[in-house]
C-alpha positions as CSV (number, residue, x, y, z in Angstrom):
1,X,50.1,47.0,-53.9
2,X,49.8,43.3,-53.0
3,X,46.2,42.1,-53.2
4,X,44.7,39.2,-51.2
5,X,42.0,37.1,-52.9
6,X,39.3,37.2,-50.3
7,X,35.7,36.0,-50.1
8,X,33.6,38.8,-48.8
9,X,33.3,37.1,-45.4
10,X,37.1,36.7,-45.3
11,X,37.5,40.4,-46.1
12,X,35.3,41.2,-43.1
13,X,37.2,38.9,-40.8
14,X,40.5,40.4,-41.9
15,X,39.2,43.9,-41.6
16,X,38.2,43.2,-38.0
17,X,41.6,41.8,-37.2
18,X,43.4,44.7,-38.8
19,X,41.0,47.1,-37.1
20,X,42.1,46.2,-33.6
21,X,39.4,43.8,-32.6
22,X,39.7,41.9,-29.3
23,X,36.8,39.5,-29.7
24,X,34.3,38.2,-32.2
25,X,31.0,36.6,-31.0
26,X,28.7,34.5,-33.2
27,X,26.5,31.5,-33.7
28,X,26.9,29.6,-37.0
29,X,24.5,30.7,-39.7
30,X,25.0,30.7,-43.5
31,X,26.1,33.0,-45.1
32,X,27.8,34.6,-42.1
33,X,29.6,31.5,-40.6
34,X,32.9,31.9,-42.4
35,X,33.6,35.3,-40.8
36,X,34.2,33.7,-37.4
37,X,35.9,30.6,-38.9
38,X,38.4,32.9,-40.7
39,X,39.3,34.7,-37.5
40,X,39.5,31.4,-35.6
41,X,42.1,30.1,-38.1
42,X,43.9,33.3,-38.9
43,X,47.6,33.3,-37.8
44,X,47.6,36.9,-36.8
45,X,44.4,36.5,-34.8
46,X,45.9,33.5,-33.0
47,X,49.1,35.5,-32.2
48,X,47.0,38.4,-30.9
49,X,44.9,36.1,-28.8
50,X,41.6,37.4,-30.3
51,X,38.6,35.7,-28.6
52,X,36.7,33.7,-31.2
53,X,34.8,30.8,-29.7
54,X,31.2,30.1,-30.8
55,X,28.3,31.4,-28.6
56,X,25.1,29.4,-27.7
57,X,22.9,31.7,-29.8
58,X,22.9,35.2,-31.4
59,X,21.4,36.9,-28.3
60,X,24.2,35.7,-26.0
61,X,26.7,36.6,-28.7
62,X,25.4,40.1,-29.0
63,X,25.3,40.7,-25.2
64,X,28.9,39.4,-24.8
65,X,30.1,41.7,-27.6
66,X,28.4,44.6,-25.9
67,X,30.1,43.6,-22.6
68,X,33.5,43.7,-24.3
69,X,32.6,47.1,-25.7
70,X,31.6,48.2,-22.2
71,X,35.1,47.3,-21.0
72,X,36.5,49.6,-23.7
73,X,37.7,47.1,-26.2
74,X,36.6,46.7,-29.9
75,X,34.3,43.8,-30.6
76,X,32.3,42.4,-33.5
77,X,29.1,40.2,-33.4
78,X,28.2,38.2,-36.6
79,X,25.0,36.5,-37.6
80,X,22.6,35.8,-40.5
81,X,19.5,37.9,-40.9
82,X,17.1,35.6,-39.0
83,X,19.7,35.5,-36.2
84,X,19.2,39.2,-35.8
85,X,15.6,38.4,-34.7
86,X,17.1,36.3,-31.9
87,X,19.4,39.2,-30.9
88,X,16.9,41.9,-31.4
89,X,16.3,42.8,-27.8
90,X,19.9,43.5,-27.1
91,X,20.4,45.0,-30.5
92,X,17.7,47.6,-30.2
93,X,18.6,48.5,-26.6
94,X,22.3,48.8,-27.4
95,X,21.5,51.8,-29.6
96,X,20.1,53.5,-26.5
97,X,22.9,52.5,-24.1
98,X,25.5,53.4,-26.7
99,X,28.9,51.8,-26.7
100,X,32.4,52.4,-25.2
101,X,34.8,50.4,-27.3
102,X,33.8,50.2,-31.0
103,X,31.1,47.6,-31.8
104,X,30.4,46.3,-35.3
105,X,27.2,44.3,-36.0
106,X,27.8,42.2,-39.1
107,X,24.6,40.8,-40.6
108,X,24.5,38.6,-43.7
109,X,21.1,38.6,-45.5
110,X,20.1,35.7,-47.8
111,X,17.9,37.0,-50.7
112,X,16.5,34.0,-52.7
113,X,16.6,32.0,-49.5
114,X,19.5,29.8,-50.5
115,X,19.6,28.4,-46.9
116,X,17.0,30.4,-45.0
117,X,13.3,30.6,-44.1
118,X,12.8,34.1,-45.3
119,X,14.2,37.0,-47.3
120,X,14.4,39.5,-44.4
121,X,16.2,42.8,-45.0
122,X,18.3,43.8,-42.0
123,X,18.4,47.4,-43.1
124,X,14.9,47.7,-41.6
125,X,16.3,46.6,-38.2
126,X,19.1,49.2,-38.6
127,X,16.6,51.9,-39.4
128,X,14.4,50.7,-36.6
129,X,17.3,50.9,-34.1
130,X,18.3,54.3,-35.7
131,X,22.0,53.4,-36.1
132,X,24.3,53.9,-39.0
133,X,24.4,51.1,-41.6
134,X,27.3,50.3,-43.9
135,X,26.5,48.3,-47.1
136,X,29.6,47.4,-49.1
137,X,29.4,47.1,-52.9
138,X,32.5,44.9,-53.1
139,X,35.1,43.0,-51.1
140,X,37.5,45.9,-50.7
141,X,34.7,48.1,-49.2
142,X,33.8,45.2,-46.9
143,X,37.3,45.1,-45.6
144,X,37.6,48.9,-45.3
145,X,34.2,49.4,-43.7
146,X,34.9,46.9,-40.9
147,X,38.4,48.1,-40.3
148,X,37.3,51.8,-40.2
149,X,33.9,51.0,-38.7
150,X,35.2,50.7,-35.2
151,X,36.5,54.3,-35.2
152,X,33.1,55.4,-36.7
153,X,31.3,53.5,-33.9
154,X,33.5,55.2,-31.2
155,X,33.1,58.6,-32.8
156,X,29.3,58.3,-33.0
157,X,29.0,56.4,-29.7
158,X,26.7,53.7,-31.1
159,X,26.9,50.3,-32.7
160,X,27.4,50.3,-36.5
161,X,25.8,47.7,-38.7
162,X,27.6,46.2,-41.7
163,X,25.0,44.5,-43.9
164,X,26.0,42.1,-46.6
165,X,24.2,39.6,-48.8
166,X,25.0,36.0,-49.9
167,X,26.5,37.0,-53.3
168,X,29.1,39.3,-51.7
169,X,29.7,37.0,-48.8
170,X,30.6,34.0,-51.0
171,X,32.4,35.6,-54.0
172,X,36.1,36.5,-54.3
173,X,38.0,39.7,-55.3
174,X,41.3,41.3,-54.7
175,X,41.6,43.2,-51.4
176,X,44.5,45.5,-50.4
177,X,45.1,45.5,-46.6
178,X,45.9,48.5,-44.6
179,X,47.9,49.0,-41.4
180,X,47.1,46.7,-38.5
181,X,45.8,48.8,-35.7
182,X,46.6,47.9,-32.1
183,X,44.0,46.6,-29.6
184,X,42.5,48.9,-27.1
185,X,43.3,48.7,-23.4
186,X,40.5,48.0,-20.8
187,X,38.9,51.4,-20.0
188,X,35.5,51.6,-18.4
189,X,32.9,54.1,-19.5
190,X,33.3,57.6,-18.0
191,X,29.6,57.3,-17.0
192,X,28.7,53.6,-16.6
193,X,25.1,54.6,-15.9
194,X,24.6,54.8,-19.6
195,X,24.2,51.0,-19.6
196,X,21.6,51.1,-16.8
197,X,18.3,51.3,-18.7
198,X,16.0,52.3,-15.8
199,X,13.2,54.4,-17.2
200,X,14.6,57.7,-16.2
201,X,18.0,57.0,-17.7
202,X,16.5,55.3,-20.8
203,X,14.4,58.3,-21.5
204,X,17.4,60.6,-21.4
205,X,19.5,58.2,-23.5
206,X,16.7,57.8,-26.1
207,X,16.4,61.6,-26.5
208,X,20.2,61.7,-27.0
209,X,19.9,59.0,-29.8
210,X,17.2,61.1,-31.5
211,X,19.4,64.2,-31.3
212,X,22.2,62.3,-33.0
213,X,20.2,61.4,-36.1
214,X,21.3,64.7,-37.8
215,X,24.9,63.9,-37.1
216,X,24.5,60.4,-38.5
217,X,23.1,61.9,-41.7
218,X,25.9,64.5,-42.0
219,X,28.4,61.7,-41.5
220,X,26.8,59.7,-44.3
221,X,26.8,62.7,-46.6
222,X,30.6,63.1,-46.1
223,X,31.2,59.3,-46.4
224,X,33.6,58.2,-49.1
225,X,31.3,55.2,-49.6
226,X,28.5,57.4,-51.0
227,X,29.1,59.0,-54.3
228,X,27.0,61.3,-56.5
229,X,27.9,60.8,-60.2
230,X,26.5,63.3,-62.7
231,X,25.5,61.9,-66.0
232,X,24.8,63.4,-69.4
233,X,21.1,62.5,-69.1
234,X,20.1,64.4,-65.9
235,X,16.4,63.6,-66.4
236,X,16.9,59.9,-65.3
237,X,18.5,59.0,-62.0
238,X,19.6,55.7,-60.5
239,X,20.1,55.0,-56.8
240,X,22.3,51.9,-56.5
241,X,22.7,50.4,-53.0
242,X,25.5,48.2,-52.0
243,X,26.2,45.3,-54.3
244,X,23.5,46.6,-56.7
245,X,26.1,49.2,-57.8
246,X,28.2,46.3,-59.2
247,X,25.2,45.0,-61.2
248,X,24.8,48.5,-62.7
249,X,28.5,48.7,-63.5
250,X,28.3,45.3,-65.3
251,X,25.8,46.9,-67.7
252,X,28.3,49.7,-68.5
253,X,31.7,48.0,-68.5
254,X,33.4,51.0,-70.1
255,X,32.1,53.3,-67.3
256,X,29.8,55.1,-69.8
257,X,26.5,55.1,-67.9
258,X,24.7,58.2,-69.3
259,X,22.5,58.7,-66.2
260,X,23.0,60.4,-62.9
261,X,23.9,57.8,-60.3
262,X,23.8,57.9,-56.5
263,X,26.0,55.1,-55.2
264,X,24.6,54.5,-51.7
265,X,26.6,52.4,-49.2
266,X,26.3,54.3,-45.9
267,X,23.0,55.1,-44.3
268,X,20.9,57.0,-43.3
269,X,20.2,58.3,-46.8
270,X,21.7,61.8,-47.1
271,X,18.9,64.2,-47.9
272,X,21.3,66.5,-49.7
273,X,21.9,63.9,-52.5
274,X,18.1,63.4,-52.9
275,X,17.6,67.1,-53.2
276,X,20.2,67.3,-55.9
277,X,18.6,64.4,-57.8
278,X,15.1,65.9,-57.4
279,X,16.2,69.2,-59.1
280,X,16.8,67.5,-62.4
281,X,15.3,64.0,-62.5
282,X,11.9,63.2,-63.8
283,X,12.3,59.5,-63.1
284,X,14.4,57.6,-60.5
285,X,15.2,53.9,-60.5
286,X,16.2,52.3,-57.2
287,X,18.4,49.2,-57.3
288,X,18.6,47.5,-54.0
289,X,19.1,44.0,-52.7
290,X,16.3,42.9,-50.4
291,X,13.2,44.9,-49.5
292,X,12.3,48.3,-51.1
293,X,13.8,50.2,-48.1
294,X,15.2,53.1,-50.1
295,X,12.4,53.1,-52.7
296,X,9.8,53.6,-49.9
297,X,12.0,56.3,-48.4
298,X,12.4,58.4,-51.5
299,X,8.7,58.1,-52.5
300,X,8.0,60.1,-49.4
301,X,11.0,62.4,-49.9
302,X,10.4,63.3,-53.6
303,X,7.7,65.4,-55.2
304,X,4.8,63.6,-56.6
305,X,5.7,64.4,-60.1
306,X,8.9,62.4,-59.9
307,X,8.3,58.8,-61.0
308,X,10.0,56.3,-58.7
309,X,10.5,52.7,-59.8
310,X,12.1,49.6,-58.3
311,X,10.9,46.6,-56.5
312,X,7.6,48.1,-55.4
313,X,6.7,49.4,-58.9
314,X,7.4,46.1,-60.6
315,X,10.4,47.3,-62.6
316,X,12.4,44.7,-60.6
317,X,11.1,41.5,-59.0
318,X,9.7,41.8,-55.5
319,X,11.5,38.7,-54.4
320,X,14.8,37.0,-55.0
321,X,18.4,38.2,-55.7
322,X,19.2,41.0,-58.1
323,X,21.6,40.3,-61.0
324,X,23.0,42.2,-63.9
325,X,20.3,40.9,-66.3
326,X,17.4,42.1,-64.1
327,X,19.1,45.5,-63.9
328,X,19.5,45.6,-67.7
329,X,15.8,44.8,-68.1
330,X,14.8,47.6,-65.7
331,X,17.0,50.0,-67.7
332,X,15.3,48.9,-71.0
333,X,18.5,47.3,-72.3
334,X,18.4,44.0,-74.3
335,X,19.3,40.9,-72.5
336,X,20.5,37.6,-73.8
337,X,18.9,34.5,-72.3
338,X,20.8,31.2,-72.3
339,X,19.3,28.0,-73.6
340,X,16.7,26.2,-71.6
341,X,17.9,23.5,-69.3
342,X,17.4,20.1,-71.0
343,X,14.6,17.9,-69.7
344,X,17.0,15.1,-68.9
345,X,18.7,17.4,-66.3
346,X,16.5,17.2,-63.3
347,X,16.9,18.9,-59.9
348,X,18.3,16.7,-57.2
349,X,16.7,17.6,-53.9
350,X,18.9,17.8,-50.8
351,X,19.2,14.6,-48.8
352,X,20.6,13.2,-45.6
353,X,24.2,11.9,-46.0
354,X,24.4,8.1,-46.5
355,X,25.0,6.6,-43.0
356,X,23.6,9.6,-41.1
357,X,22.2,8.8,-37.7
358,X,19.1,10.9,-38.4
359,X,18.0,8.3,-41.0
360,X,17.8,5.5,-38.5
361,X,16.1,7.7,-36.0
362,X,13.4,8.6,-38.5
363,X,12.8,5.0,-39.6
364,X,12.1,4.1,-36.0
365,X,9.9,7.1,-35.4
366,X,7.9,6.4,-38.5
367,X,7.2,2.8,-37.4
368,X,6.3,3.9,-33.8
369,X,3.8,6.4,-35.2
370,X,2.4,4.3,-38.0
371,X,-0.8,3.5,-36.1
372,X,-1.6,7.2,-35.6
373,X,-2.8,9.9,-38.0
374,X,-0.1,11.9,-39.8
375,X,1.0,15.5,-38.8
376,X,2.2,14.8,-35.2
377,X,5.9,15.5,-35.5
378,X,7.2,19.1,-35.1
379,X,10.7,19.7,-36.3
380,X,13.4,22.4,-35.9
381,X,16.2,23.8,-38.1
382,X,19.1,21.6,-38.9
383,X,20.1,18.7,-41.2
384,X,17.3,16.6,-39.7
385,X,14.8,19.0,-41.3
386,X,15.4,17.0,-44.4
387,X,13.1,14.4,-42.7
388,X,10.3,16.3,-44.3
389,X,11.3,14.9,-47.7
390,X,11.0,11.4,-49.2
391,X,11.7,8.7,-48.3
392,X,10.9,9.7,-44.7
393,X,8.1,12.3,-44.8
394,X,8.3,12.3,-41.0
395,X,8.1,16.0,-40.0
396,X,5.4,18.6,-40.5
397,X,6.9,21.9,-39.3
398,X,10.0,24.0,-39.5
399,X,9.4,27.6,-38.4
400,X,12.3,28.9,-36.3
401,X,15.0,27.9,-33.9
402,X,13.5,26.1,-30.9
403,X,9.9,26.1,-32.2
404,X,9.7,22.3,-32.4
405,X,9.4,21.9,-28.6
406,X,6.9,24.7,-28.1
407,X,4.8,23.9,-31.1
408,X,4.6,20.3,-30.0
409,X,3.5,21.5,-26.5
410,X,0.8,23.8,-28.0
411,X,-0.5,21.0,-30.2
412,X,-0.6,18.7,-27.1
413,X,-2.4,21.4,-25.2
414,X,-5.0,21.4,-28.0
415,X,-5.5,17.7,-27.6
416,X,-3.2,16.3,-30.3
417,X,-1.7,13.3,-28.5
418,X,0.9,12.0,-29.2
419,X,2.8,15.1,-30.1
420,X,6.6,14.7,-30.9
421,X,9.3,17.4,-31.2
422,X,12.5,16.7,-33.1
423,X,15.4,19.1,-32.4
424,X,19.2,18.9,-32.8
425,X,21.8,19.2,-30.1
426,X,23.0,22.7,-31.0
427,X,19.5,24.0,-31.6
428,X,18.4,22.6,-28.3
429,X,21.0,24.8,-26.4
430,X,20.4,27.7,-28.8
431,X,16.7,28.1,-28.0
432,X,15.1,24.8,-27.1
433,X,15.8,24.7,-23.3
434,X,13.2,27.4,-22.4
435,X,10.5,25.6,-24.4
436,X,11.3,22.4,-22.6
437,X,11.1,24.2,-19.3
438,X,7.6,25.5,-20.3
439,X,6.6,21.9,-21.1
440,X,7.8,20.6,-17.7
441,X,6.1,23.5,-15.8
442,X,2.8,22.8,-17.7
443,X,3.2,19.0,-17.4
444,X,2.7,18.7,-21.1
445,X,2.2,15.3,-22.7
446,X,5.0,15.4,-25.4
447,X,8.0,13.4,-26.5
448,X,11.1,15.5,-27.3
449,X,13.6,13.9,-29.6
450,X,17.1,15.4,-29.4
451,X,19.0,14.1,-32.4
452,X,22.6,14.6,-31.1
453,X,25.3,14.4,-33.8
454,X,27.7,16.2,-31.5
455,X,28.3,19.2,-33.8
456,X,26.6,22.1,-35.6
457,X,26.6,19.9,-38.7
458,X,24.4,21.9,-41.1
459,X,26.8,24.8,-41.2
460,X,30.1,22.8,-41.4
461,X,30.6,20.9,-38.2
462,X,31.3,23.7,-35.7
463,X,31.5,22.7,-32.0
464,X,28.2,22.3,-30.4
465,X,27.4,24.2,-27.1
466,X,25.5,21.0,-26.1
467,X,28.5,18.7,-26.1
468,X,28.3,16.5,-23.0
469,X,25.6,18.5,-21.3
470,X,22.2,17.4,-22.7
471,X,21.1,14.9,-20.1
472,X,22.1,17.1,-17.2
473,X,20.3,20.1,-18.8
474,X,17.1,18.1,-19.2
475,X,17.2,16.9,-15.7
476,X,18.0,20.4,-14.5
477,X,14.9,21.9,-16.0
478,X,12.8,19.2,-14.3
479,X,12.4,16.2,-16.7
480,X,12.0,13.0,-14.8
481,X,15.4,11.2,-15.1
482,X,13.5,7.9,-15.7
483,X,12.2,9.5,-18.9
484,X,15.5,10.8,-20.3
485,X,16.5,8.0,-22.6
486,X,19.8,7.8,-24.5
487,X,20.1,5.6,-27.6
488,X,22.6,5.0,-30.5
489,X,20.8,5.4,-33.9
490,X,22.1,2.3,-35.8
491,X,20.2,-0.1,-37.9
492,X,21.0,-3.0,-35.5
493,X,19.2,-1.2,-32.7
494,X,16.0,-0.5,-34.7
495,X,13.7,-2.7,-32.7
496,X,15.0,-1.2,-29.4
497,X,14.5,2.4,-30.8
498,X,10.9,1.6,-31.8
499,X,10.1,0.1,-28.4
500,X,11.6,3.1,-26.6
501,X,9.4,5.4,-28.8
502,X,6.3,3.4,-28.0
503,X,7.1,3.4,-24.2
504,X,7.6,7.2,-24.1
505,X,4.6,7.9,-26.3
506,X,2.5,5.9,-23.8
507,X,3.9,8.0,-20.8
508,X,1.6,10.9,-19.8
509,X,4.2,13.6,-19.3
510,X,7.4,15.2,-20.7
511,X,9.9,12.6,-22.0
512,X,13.2,13.2,-23.8
513,X,14.9,10.6,-26.1
514,X,18.5,11.5,-27.0
515,X,19.7,9.8,-30.2
516,X,23.5,10.2,-30.0
517,X,25.9,9.4,-32.9
518,X,28.7,11.6,-34.3
519,X,28.0,13.3,-37.6
520,X,29.7,11.1,-40.2
521,X,31.1,14.2,-42.0
522,X,32.5,15.5,-38.8
523,X,33.9,12.1,-38.0
524,X,35.6,11.9,-41.3
525,X,37.1,15.3,-40.8
526,X,38.3,14.4,-37.3
527,X,39.9,11.2,-38.6
528,X,41.7,13.1,-41.4
529,X,43.0,15.6,-38.9
530,X,44.2,12.8,-36.5
531,X,46.0,11.0,-39.3
532,X,47.6,14.2,-40.4
533,X,48.9,14.8,-36.9
534,X,50.1,11.2,-36.6
535,X,51.9,11.5,-39.9
536,X,53.4,14.9,-39.1
537,X,53.9,14.9,-35.3
538,X,56.1,18.0,-35.3
539,X,53.4,20.2,-36.9
């Protein structure tokens, strides 16, 4: 059969299209971004009219996906692991409301923090919400799990989480597609009150969710994605979760693993398999990417005389990504280390693009704050976070989306004047608006810098929800229009930018300075596209 060479994220996007999806909702966040981008550019998705525009943040994305499910259609919401924190309120409660049309929650975790603030494991959230979790071990399973996951969601009447990690998201493998399923028609729930979480209804729905746990486990026990493989040496067992199963296979390329193996890719963990393993095994090694979720579970499930090892025991590192060598070491196999990196090869830290408007903004900010003590600038998450590094060394915080405004406000409340917040245009509409409203309501003495490059540049230049709206939003939440300043960050305007900073720092109240200049990478991309259209007007 014909195979498609898909990235894991592309396999998920194609699985959703082929599974009869009517809409995908997301906010850009590596390593999940390309799922939505794939659907946005897919010819079949365009023909079918699948809704695929970006949302303002992960919470709004989740709620919109739940609304589409309410209307009876299949939907998917995508985010990275820290994005699930933003969507957590809707996510947890949707397990209690249940769904109507199938709802897939795809979450991409980032062990080793390639582009993230933490190594959070989204399986904990799935367990917390008490919903089924699918964790593919390869790209084919990623496709199949999403395509078939909608039916599973509708059968079990709850959202289904698909959890992937960076390595699976951004590696390629052959994928065989299945039949394209038709979209569902609009059909409202038989009992719409299930979505009304008044206490009396919520208590009844919650009891129903608890009662379904046994069904979820039975479904996982029958799942084709979970496999119990008997080995010659029954005294030693291995539980390999998701992509960790591939790392195990790499150590036995001929398929000659002598141990009993439980391949685990659908949760909750089926107790039947654990009971089978407990009858024979004296020791069990747990291979899992992320936190020791399964290791902790089986420590409680097994007898005390069964030795359990994994990330908690020290057999595997507690942090970072797994790989085949780490698994080999945990199995007591010899590993071959490569040569040390020569001293002349030095790491090159990330840096702002040459000609980026953030550079000119930081130069002006540094000069305006030069007469004050350091530690007064609170930043947010975006390209501008690189202002923490040389040669700028301008910012002193990066915690979570939107935290720059509220941390600056808290520092000002403590008496640190001046306090400055630096936030990007997309991050401002993601989660900075409410912080600005707090600052206005409390008459905080802060300067909010919105560095507007007119796109979500850090994740590839996606369209910003803030485009053309920043000044009206700031005025709408109560910032004095006289203290909403708009500047173009260019070297020739340096003195004007410094003067504006000094004027707004001297103002006792909330002021906003918008530095607006198109991202140079997005501009180059736009110009290439315009040239292509000019050269090929019929395409």
